[in-house]
N, C-alpha and C positions, 0 to 999 in steps of 0.2 A: 273877783278874788285873784290874788297874785299867783302867777304860775310858779310853782316851787322849783322849777328847773331853770329859771332865769337868774343869772348871776346878779348880785347886788353891787358888783364892781363897775357897772357900766357908767359912762359919763355922756355929756351932751355931744362930745366930738367922737364918741365911739359907740357903735350900735350894740344893742344887748347881745350878750354871749349866750345863745340858747343851747342848753344841754339836752340833747336828744337821748331818749331811752332806746337802746338796742335790745330787743328781746331775743333770747337764745333758748332753744328747745333741746333738751337732752333725751335721747331715745336709746334704749338698750334692754336686753334681757337681764336676768339677775346674776349671771356669772361674771360680770365685770364690775363688781361693787367698788373695788379699789380704784379703778379708772374713773368711775363716776365721782369719787371724792377728789381725784386729781383734776377733773374738769372744773369743779368748784374752786379749787386752789388756783388754777390758771386764771379763771375769770376774776377772782378777787385780786390777784396780782395785777392784771391789766387795769383794773379800776384804780390802782394806786399810781399809775404812770401819768405824769402831768400832761403829756401830749394827748392822751386819751381822755382823762377825766375833766379836762377843760372844755371838751366838746360833747362827749357822750357818756352815758351811764349804762354799763352792761348789766342786764337783769337775766339771771339764769332761771329757767323753769325746769324743775326736776321733781319727779313724783315723791321722792322721799322727804322733800321739804315743803311741798305745796299741797299734797293730797292727804286728807285725813283718813284714818283707818275705818272707813265706812263699810257697811255690809248691806247685803240685799240686792246687789247688782253685780254684773260682770266687772272684773277689775278695770278693763279698758274703758268701760262706760263711766266708772267713777273718775278715772284719770281725765277723761274728756270733760267731765262736769267742772273740775276745779282748775284745769290748766288750759292755756290757750291751745288752739289746734295748730298743727304744724304749718298750715298755710297762713297763719296770722302772725308769724314771727319773722325776724330778719335773718337769723342764722339757725340752721338745723344741724345738730351733731348726732351722729349715729355710731354706735360701737357694737361689734359682734365678735364673739370668740367661738365657743363650742356649742352654744345653745341659740335657738331661734326664739324660743318662748312658747307661750300657750296660745292655741288657735283662737281666732276671734272672728265673729261675723258682724259686719257693718249693718246696724239696724235700719239705716236709711236706704242702702242699695241692695241689701241682702247678700252681698259678696262676702265669701269667706276667705280669710287670710291665715297664713301659717302662724302668725302671732300678732300681738299689738305692735311690736317693733316693725314688722313688715307693713302693717297698716299705716303707721305713722310715716315711715319712709316714703311709701307710695303717695300718700297725701302731700308730703313736702315736694316730692319730685314732680308731680302733676302741676302743683302750684308754680313751681319754678319754670316749667315749660311755658305756662300761660303768662306769667307776670315777671319772670326773672327773680322772683323772691319766694322763698328764702334762699340764701347761699347755703350749700350743702357740703358738710364735711363728713366723710365716711371713712371709718378705720376698722381694720380687721386684725385681731390679736392672733398671733401664731406662737404664743408662749408655750413652752414645754409643759406637758401634763401626763399623768398616768392614764393610759387608755382605759383602765377600769373605771375611771370617773367620767368617761365620755359616753353619752347616750348615742348609739349609732344613728338613730332616726333624727335626733336633733342636729347632729353634726352633718348629716346628709342634707338637711334643710338649709343649713348655713352655706354649704358648698353650692347647692343649686341656686341659692340667692346670688352669690357672686358670679356664678356661671352666666347669669343673665346680663352681665356686662360685656360678654365676649361673643364672637361669632359675626357673621356677615350682617345680620339684622338683630342686634341686641335689644332686649327689652328696655335696658337702661343705658344711656349714653353718659360717659364720664369716667372718672378715675377715682381710685381709692388708695389709701396707704395702709401698709402693714407694719406691725411692730411686734417685738418679742420680749420687751422688758418695760417695766413701769416708767423708769426714767426716760427711756426712749420715747414712749407715748407722750409724756409730759412735755418733752422738748418739741416734738412734732406739733402737738396741739398749740403750744404757745406761739410757735413760728407762724402756723397757718391762721390762727385766730387773730394774731396781731396784724398780719397782712390784710385780712378782710376788714378789720376795724380801721386800720390805717387808711385803706382805700376809701372807706366811708367818710372818714374825717376830711380827707383831701377833696373828694369828689361829690360827697353828699349821698352816695349810695354804695352798698357793698359790692364786691366782686361777685361774679357768678360762681366762680370756683377757683381755688388756688391749689387743688390737688395735682400732684405730679406722680408719675409711676415710680415705684421703688425698684430701680434697676440700674446696674452699672454696665449693662450689656450694650453693645453697639446696636443702634436702632434698625439697621438694615437687616433684612433676612439674608442669612448666609446659607446657601444651598449647595455650594460646591463640595462634592465629596472628595475625601483624600484619595490620591493615587500617586503612582511613582512620578508622574510628570509635574504635579503641583505641590508636592510635600515640602519643597524648599521654600514655598511661600507661607508655610505654617507659622503662625504667630500667636502670642498670648492676647486674647480678646477681653476677658474679664475674670474676676476673682470672686469666689464665694467665701465669705468669712463668717460662718455661723457656728463653727465648732471651736472649743477652747483648748483641745488637746489633739494629739496626732490622729490622723485619719487611719482607720483600719481597713475599710473597703468602700468601693463605689460600684454602682451599676445603673444602667438606663433601663426603663421599661421598654418593652418591644413595641406595643401599639397604642400607648397612651403617653402624653407628654409629662412624664415623671422621671425625676432623677433622685437616686437614693444615696445617702452617705452615712457612714457609721464612724464613730470616733471613740478614743479612749476616755472621753468625758462622759461615757455611758449614755449616749444619746443616739437616736436614729432619726434622720431628717428626710422628709419627703418634699422635694422642691418641685413646684409647678412651673414647668418650662414655658408654657403658653402665656401665663400671666407674669412670669419672672418674679416669683416670690415663694417663700416657704408656705407649703400648704398645711403641713402638720409636723409636729415634733414629738417623738416618744422620748421623754427624758427621765432621768432618775431611774434608769434600768438597774436591775439587780446586779448586772455584770456587763462588762464590755462585750459588744457584738464583734466577734473576730472576722466574720465574713458573711456576705449576703448574696442571694441569687434570686432573680425574678423567674417565675414560671413563664413559659413562652406565651401564655395568654395574657400575662400581666395581671391576672386576678389574684395571685398569691405571691408572697415574698417569704423566703426562707432565710433564717439567720442562725448562726451557731455561737455559743459562748463557752466560757471556761468552766461553767457549772455542769457541762455535759448535756445541755439541752439543744435540741433542734426546734426552733420556734417558727411556726407558720402563722403569718399575719394575712388577714383579708385586706387587700389594698383598696377596696371600696369603702370600708368602714374604719380601717386602721385598728381593728380589734384582733387580739390574739385568737386564732381559730383553733389551734391545737398545739401541743408540745410533744415531741417525740423524745423519749428517754433512751439514751444509749447505754447507760450503766457505767460510763467512763467520764472522767473530767477532761478538761482542756481540749475541746474541739478546735480545729484549726482552719478547716475550709469546708465549703458546701457547694453543690452544683446540681441543677436540674438537667436532665437529658434534653436535647434539642426538641424532641417530640413531646416532652412533658410527661412521659410515662414513668420516669424514675427520678428519685431524689437521692443523692449520695452525700455522705459526710465522712470526715476523717478526723483522727485524734492525734494528740501528741504522744500517745502510747503506741502508735503504729497500727491502730485498728481502723477499718473502714466498714461502713454499713450502707445498704441500699434498700430503699422503700419503694413500693409500687404506689403511685400517687392516686390511683382510683380507689384503693382500699386502705392505704397507709399501713399495710402489712409489711414487715421487714422480710425481704425476699432473699437477702444474701449478706453474709459477713464476708466482705470482698477481699480483705487481706489482713494479715497480722505481721507487721514488720517488727524487727527487733529494736527499732528506734522511731522517732517522731515522723509521722506522715505530714508533709508540708503543703503539698499542692495537688489539686484534683481537676480533671478536665474531661468533658465528653467530646467525641468527634462530632463534626457538623451533621453527620447522618445518623447519629445516636447509636451506632453499632459498637463503637469502642469507648473504653473508659481507661484513662491513664492516671496513675497515682505515683507521685514522687516523694522520696523520703530523704531526710537530712543525712542519713548514712550513705547516700549515693545510690540507693536502690530505686529502680523504676519498674513498675509492673503495668502492662497493658492488657486489659481484659476484653474479650468478645462478649458483649452484653446479651447476645441472643442465646448463648449456651453456657455462659460464665466459665469459659476456658481461657487460660492465659495465652496470649499471643507473644508477649515479650516479658522476660524476667531478667533484667540487666542490672549489673552493679558497676557504678562509676567510682573513680578514685576521689572525686570531689563531692561536696555537699550540694545536692540539687535543691534549689529554692523555689522554682516555679516551672510549671509545664503547661504547654498549650499545643493544640493541634493546628497544623497549617492546612486550611481548606484546599480541596482539589488534588491532594497528593498524600501518600502515606508517610508524612513527615511530622515529627514532633519538634517543637522548639523547647530546649531545656536551658534554664538559667542557673548559674552556679554561684556559690558563695564568693569565689575569687574573681567574678566579673565576666567570665567567659560565657558565650552563648553557643550551644551546639545544635545543629539541625540533624536529626536522627531519623533514619528510615526504620520504623518500628516493625515492619513486616519482615525485613531482611536483617534486622539487628546490625545496621551499618551506619557509620558516621558519614554524613554527607558533606558537612562544612563546619568549620569553627570560626565564629565571628568575634573578633577582638576589638573592642572600643571602650567598654566600661573598665574602670579600675577597681571597683568594689562590687559588693554583692548585688546581683540582679534582684529587683524587688517585684516586678510584674511585667506582663506582656499584654499587648492588644494587637489583633491581626484583622485586616480587612477581609471581606467575604471571598474575594478571588484568590486569596493566598499569596498575592504578589508583594504586599507591604506589611512589614512587622514593626511595631513600636515596642521599645524596651525602656524600662526605667531602672535606675540604680542608686545605691547609696552614695555614689560619687556626684550626686546632684546633677545628673544628666538624663535627658530624654534623647533617644536615638531612633531614627527611622531607617529601616533596613530594606534593601531590595532583595527579596528572597530568591528570586531566580538567578540573579547575578552575584549573590553572596557578598554584597558590599554595602557600606553605610551611605545613605543619601543626604542626611541632614542631622544636625545635633543642636540641642538647646540646653543651656545651663539654667538651672532653676534658682539661682541667686541664694545660695547658702541655705536652701530648704529642700532636703532630699525628697523626691517623689516616692511614695510608698505603694500606692495603688493606682491602676489605670482602668479606664472604662471608655469604650467607643460607642458613640451614638448609633442606633440601628441604621440610620441613613448615612453613617460614616462622615458626618459633617463636623462633629465635635469630638475632640480627644480630651477627656477629663483626667487630671492628675491630682490625687490627694497627697498632701505632704505631711511631714513630721510636725509642723507648727499648727496644723489644723486647717490650713488654707486649701482651697480647691481651685486649681488653675484650669481654665477652659481655653483650649487651643483650637483655632480654626484656620481655614485657608484665606489668605489675603487676596482680595479681588485684584485683577491685573491693573485696573484703572486707579487703584489707590496710590 
């Protein structure tokens, strides 16, 4: 019988052109149905390209087209009955988003898996280690979603699966790609699958893997912390561009590798710094998040919005844990005390509130200004709380007895306030671009720092209080020597004003969120560069 895959165009002087069938296995839970259709679209497209279809035929195995709606058995056993097993194919494609799937027990080995998808991936991975086949393409979706549609247990399973690729002795060796949009996934898959198939056509066997890490970061570990001696070597290392509108706030987690950003596009993004990709996006929020703050244990994240809500998220599951209602709209800032005992928020109407975090009872209405409260900060020892108002008012409270230490009125609009560690000094930023260092215990001006030409938007200060970073609407970042009261270094942010600053807990990264939605990460350049 004639081989149906042998071309009839062969001649005596030309050997038969044998068309090989490349089997492709598609594995995923049910929450990526659109992507599964895109896989079929990409495979069909590749089969129309002459360079490919003259040599190979791509055959996709997917349960929705190959498996009948049989009953009486576990779904995975029905799939195994009608589809090739992952170790029998040339290419294995696996997709995951927020679900891992239904648990499954292998009838042959008795081993229980989190889902059929994990079972299929493990089977493909073990076969690849033994025979270099199949080639494995693994993709993780980080598309924005409503947290109410996410099952915490399922999402935890997905996260734990990808965690198995990291560490000193990972369970799985290799790389995976992340995507946040359908067209991005289609483009990535086309490029990767075309590369594998092209390698097969040229060399007779597919590549082991074409996956590359999704990161624009420098590959070297940068561990040098900012100080007065090295700040002049500060440089832009990479840019995060996952927001569509202006950044409203940024923060780093204290003891886990997470970076949080919020934007006027009504999204809140959790960035995984260890793996250098978005871990989760809360999108289509009911309102812009104006400010966020991490609890010192990194277990909770607080955010405030213009609806008057103080929202508390569990950072392990990304679920909304509780909502504190203030009774006023237009909240502007939020902060946890350094010891984690208190959470405070302020509003555009000039009111401030304080909750005790062990009971979430409101313990104090801390101020009632006649104008909008703009910025709030706790001292590093959690004893003092400072609130600044756009009418120039500044109040410093002693949180141990809720008495006022300072009640000062300035002639200019105060836009941001921060404590300087190690001394009773507040850094105050003004609308006109001035920075004042103010002794709040003696109500005494210590220094006036002039470098910015427009409104001060944020501060970041290192733990020893010797180095202060400021950002302004004049598109500048300035590093200040607090002790000597002078500027050390200045960076222009290229027609994109920095709005929010955040300093990594190890003080190795300064993040600046801008009006365009970009996030700029600055680090210290090594001496040998």
